[in-house]
N, C-alpha and C positions, 0 to 999 in steps of 0.2 A: 496218725498213730503215735502221738506224742506220749512219752512215758514219764514226764517230769513229776516230782512229788508235789510241788506247788508252784505258783507263779513267782517269777523273780521279782524282787523289789527293785524298782527303778530309781527311787529316791531314798537316800540314806545319809546319815551323818558320817563324820569322819572318825568316829570313836573306834578304837581297836576292840575287836571281840576278845573274849577271854581265850587265852591260848592253852593248848594241851600240854600239860607237863608230862615228862617221860623220863625213864631211867636210861642213861646213855649206854650204848652197846660197849661191851668191854673188848673192843677191837682196835681202838686207836690209842695213841700215846697220850699221856697226861700233858696238858698244855698250860702254859702260863700266858694269860691274856692281859694286854695293856693297850691303851689307845694308840692307833696308828700314827697319831700326830706326834708321838714321842719318838718315833723311829726315824732313821736316817736313810732308809732305802730310797733309790731314785725312781721307783715305779709308781709313786703316788700320783693318781690321776687328777688330783686337785679338785676345785669346785666346778660345778656345771655352769656353762656359759650359755645364756639364752641366744637363740638365733634370731636374725631379723625377720620381720613379717614377710618380706619377699622370699627369703630362703624357706621359711616355714610353709608358705603357700606352694612352693615348688614340690613339696612332698605329698601333694594330693594324689588320690587314686580314683580312677573311673571304674564303676561297676559294670561288668559285662556278663549278663546271665546267659546260661545255656538255654536255648529256646524250649519252652514248656512242651511243645509238640515232640521234640526230640527225646526229652526225658520220659514222657508218657509212652512213646513208642518203645524205648529201651525197657521200661518196666513191663510192658505187655509181652515183650520177647523173653525177658528173664523170669517172669512170674511175679507173684505178689511179694513185696518186700517183707523182710523179717525185722524184728526189733532187737535192740541191744540185749534184752533179756534172753532172746534165743541164742545169740552169739555166746553169751556167758554160760548158757546151759549146756553147751557142747564144747567143753574145753579140750585143747590139744596138748596141754602140759601144765606143769605146776612150777612156779618159781621156787628156788631153794632158799631157805633161811640163811642169813649171812654166815652163821657158824658152820654150815655145811658147804660153803663156797670155797673155791681154790684160793690160795694165799694171794695170787695175783689180783683176783677180784676184790678181796678184802682190802688190799693195798690201795684200791681206788677210792676208798672212803675218806672223807675229810678228817684231818687230825683234830681240828678245832674250828667251830664247835662240833661235838661228836654226834653222829647219827643216832636216832632212837629207834628207827626201823631200817632194815636193810635186807635186800634179797638179790639173787642173781639168776640169770638164765643158764641153763645147761648149754655148754658149747655147741652141742648137736642141734639145739633149737634155733640158733642164730648163725650157724655157719653160712658164709656167703652174704651176710648182712652186717651193716654197722649202725649203731644207734645214733639218733639225731635230735629227738624232741620229746617232751613230756607235757601232758595236761591231764586234768582229772574232772570227775563229776562235781568237784568243788568249784570249778570254773563254770560248768554247765548250768547249775542251778544254785541259788544261794543257800539252800538247805543241805547242800553237799551230796545230794543223791540224784540219780536219774531214775525216776519211778521209785522202786523200792531198793535200788542197788547203789552201792558205792563202787565207782569204777575208776581205774587209771588207764589212760591211753599212752602208749609208748611208740613213737615213730621210728622206723628203721629204713635205711636205704640199701639197695642191692649193690653187690660187687661180684666179680667173677661171672658166672653164668646168669646171675640175676641183675647184672649191671643196669643202672639207670631206672630200676623199678623202685617203688616206695610202698611200704605196707605199715599197718598199725596193729599193735597188740592190744586187745581188750583184756585188761587184767581185773579179775573179780576181787574187789577189796572189801567184800562183806565179811570175810573171815581171814584176818591176816595170818592165821595159823596155816592156811592153805590157799595161797593166792594163785588160783588157776588162771589160764589165759587161752585166748584164741586169736587167730590172725585174720585180717581183711586187707585185700590189695586195693590201693587207690588207683582208680581208672578214670579215663576221660571219654565221654561219648563221641563217636565219630559217625560219618555217613548218615547224618540226620537221626541218630539214635538206633540205627540198624546194627551197630557194632560198638565196641569200645577198645581202647588201647591202654597200655600202662601209663602212669604219670611218670615222665622222664625227668626226674629231679632228685637232688639230695634234700632230705628233710632236716632243717636246722632250727625250725621254730614251729609251734603248733598251739592253738587255743581252741577249746571246745566251749561254745557259748550257746545256750538253748539247744536247739536241734541242729546247729551248724558246727562244723569243724573247719577251721581256717589254718592253712599251712603255708609256709614260705616255699618258694620255688626258685631254682637256679638251673643252670645247664640247659638241657633241651627245652624244657618248659619254663622259660625265663620270664614269665609274668610275675608281677609283684607278689600276688597271693592267689591261692586256689581255695575254693569253698566246696565243702561236701555236706550232705544232708544225712543226719543219723536216722532219719525216717525212711531212707532209701537204701538200706543195706540189702543186698541180694545174695542169694545162694548160687554157687556155681554147680555145674553138673558133670564136669569132666576134670580129672586130676592130671592135666597135661602141663608141659612146660610152656605151651603157647598162651598168649593173652588175647582174649576176645572170642569171637564165634569160631567154632571148629566143627568138623563134620558131624560129631555126635552131640553137640550142645554148646556149652559155654565153659571156658577155662580161664584160669587166673594164675598161671605159673605155679600151680600146685596149691594155691590158697583156696579155702572153702567158701569164702565170702568176698564180695567186692563192694566198694563204695564209689559210685559214679560222681564226678564233679558236677555241680549245679551252677557255678559262677566263677569268674575270675575278677581280680582287681588289677588294673594296669596303671603304671605310672603315667601321669599327665604332665608333669613339669620337667624343665630342663635339668633340675637337680638330680634326677634319677632316683626316685623313691624305691629302693630295692631292699626291703627288710630282710635281715638275716636271722634275727631272733625276735620272738614274740612272747607276750604274757598278758594276763588279764588283771586289771586293777578294779576291785570292787569298793575301794575307799573313795572313789569319785562319784559324782552325781551329774549325769548318768554314769553307769559303768563305762570303762574305756579299755581299748586295746592298745597296749604299749608295744612299740616297735623299735628296733635298733639295727644298726649295720655293724659289721665286723671287718674293719679295715685291717690289713696285714700287720702283724706284730712289728713294731718299730717304724711304722709309717710316719711321715712328716706331720700329717693331720690326724687327729683322733676321730673317734666314732661319733655319729649323730644319733640322738635318741629323740623319739617323738611319740605322740599319742593321738588316737582317733576316738571321738565319742561314739558310743554304740547306740543303735536305734532304740527309740522309746517303746516300740512295740515289736512283736515278732516279725522278722523280715521274711518275705517270700523267697528271696535269693540269699544275699549275704547279710551279716549282722551289723555292718558299719552304717552309721547315720549318713545319709546322702541328701544332697539338695535336689531340686527339680531337674537339674542337669545330670543326675546320677553320679555325681562326684562326691567322694568323701574327703573332707578337708581336715588336716590336723589342727588341733587347738593349741598345741604348744610344741616347741622343739628346742633341743639343747645340743651343745657340743661338749664332749668330754675328752680329756687328753688320753683316755684309755684306748689302747689298740688290742687287736686279737680278742675282742669280746665274744664270749660263747653263750652267755645267758644274760637276760635283763629282767628285772622285776621292779615295779613301782608300787609303793604302798605308803599311805599318808604323805609325808613330805620327803620321803627318802627314795632314792633310786639305788637298786642293788645290781652289781655287775660281777660276773664271773670271768676270770681270765685263766688261760691254761698255764701249765708249768713251763718254765724256761729251761734251756739245756742244762743249766747248772743245778736244777732242783727237781724233785720228784712230784711236788705238789703245786697246784695252782693257787689262786687267791680269790677271795670274795670281798668286794668293797661296797660300802654304802656312801653315796654321794648326795650332796645338795648344793645350794648356791654358796654355802659357807666353806665347803671343803670335802674331804674324803677320809674315811676311817676303815680299817681292816683289823680282824683278829690277828693276834700274834701268838706264836707258840715256840716251845723249846728254850733252852738256856740262852740262845743267841737272839731270842725275840724276833724270829723271822716272821714275815707276813705271808709266806707261801704255806698256808695251813689248810687249804681247801682241796677238793678233789683235783687230781692231776689234769685230766682232760677238760675239767671245768665246764660241764654240760649245762643245758638250760635250766631255768627256774620256774616253778609253778606254785602259787600260794593257795592252799585249801583253807578258805576263810572260816568255814564252819568248824574246823578242828584246830586251826592255828598252825598247821604244819606246812613247811616248805619242802616241796618234792623236787628231786633232781635225779639225773642218771649219768653215770660215768662208766663207759664201756658196757659190760654186761651187768653192772651193778645198779640197782634201783634203790634209792634211799630217801629218808625223810627225817626231819628234825623240826622242833618248834621254831617259828620265826622269832619268838621271844628270846630263845637262847642265842640266836644270831645277834639280835640287838643288844643283849646283855654282854656278849663278848666284845662288841664294838664300843661299849661304854656310852 
């Protein structure tokens, strides 16, 4: 039941596509931009340092699929799966345009470069949940659509009564004047597919590629990555707080749809490959999944960044290219001096990192690194480099439109990647 608009191109050059020009939202301060190399702040992460072959090899992942019999049994119990178009056709709410958002949500937008699209959730729609990751149909297919639709996926983690649960908002991006959304709970099949439970994890990274959704996992479900199949979305039948089979049918903590996991990737090396942030890079051949860790701010050693090649053909389980042993091996890895990384993106020869605000500043920072050094936009009369969103959430590049998407708190926003590169010099 695949709904993609056309097949993904697996081989492509490294030329940048034309970027989408936009008028910046009149919500942020006027910024003065200069190269970060002219600044004197001590938070410059410096150049990327390649890791040794042995360290890179230690970041491998072993693919562990959920048995097909268990998935088929669960599908038989839940009923026929529905498609992404069905989820979009039954919206539960609509995002607000930034101009109608509370001042606190607008304050989460970057100072420079300025956002060209911005929206926020109503507080009632996300009460008891915190945001964690973003990906789009621009990742799923290289024409930027899933079937006939443009879609944004926003990952959220539970707190309070929903603690340890994870859900995804399907945002209809066909009409940016009215971005409707619906929720689906991420679940894990248990008892041979006779039941399911919630995914017990915080969501800090997420990539949608083809019909697969890959998310980072920590806490209770501390495997390296979990994989979900967008062709296996199921409808629940009971709106209860329970998760799984109940007396009258199937429940998902009040969510109307569930996405059962179809595979995991587990760390195989002693280096502990536990990605905290993810993104997709379509400027490589083949496409690749970029991963990074977020060591605590101020830690002695900076974060590691690495990438896995993606499968040349649609994978039955997960999208990573694996050998005959079922192991996905990274093709390159680096060390950056940056700590507290909240988002990572690789495109062409540059790596982009977001870092949260420090106690003395309201805004975070966005850096572009390569093996020559690092640059960041600067803003204000004092030429500060803390010009990005404060929480500095994840990054996702929509290649078909040239837009960079991110989320900060309840605020979802986008801007042309070209404007970021222009600000960096």
